[in-house]
N, C-alpha and C positions, 0 to 999 in steps of 0.2 A: 638604071645604071648611072643616069645623070646625077642622081643624089650622091653617088660615091665617086664622082669623076676626079676628086682630089687624091684618091687612093692609087697607089702604084700597082697593086696586085689584088685580084679577086681569087678567092679559094672556094671551090664548091665541091662537095662530096655528094655522090648520088649512087644509085644501084649500078651493078656491073652491067656492061653492055649485053651480056648473054641473057639477062632476064627480060621478061616482057616490059616491066617498068623501065628498065635501063635503056632499052631500044627507044622507047618513047621519049624518055628524059634526055638522052644523048642527042637525039634529033632536035629537040627544043633548044637545048643549050648551044648546040652548034649554030642554030639559026640566029643566036645572039652574038656569035663570034667567039665563043669559048673554044679552047683547044684542049686536047687531052694532055696528060703529063708526058706521055710518050712522044707526042708531036713537038713538045717543047723541050725534049731531052731532059726531063726532070724525073724524080722519083718521089713517091709519097709513102709515108709510113703511118700506121695507126697502132694504137694500143687497145687491145680488146677490153671491153668493160668487164666481162666475166672471165677474169684470168686468175690463176692461182696466186696466192700471196707470195711474192718473190722474197720477202723477208724470211719466210719459213725455210727457204732453200739455202740461206746463208749459214756458214759455220758459226 
């Protein structure tokens, strides 16, 4: 994290906390001081990679 100390914000995406990987990952990132979106009163959005072509739905 020292390498990016000039940055104002770190964004990390990981597995959901309900998954075995997520529980492990969340504990690790919390040990580094990361907080969840909810704890920071933020929301995150993602666009699925395998999504229907939205242009096909346009008139």
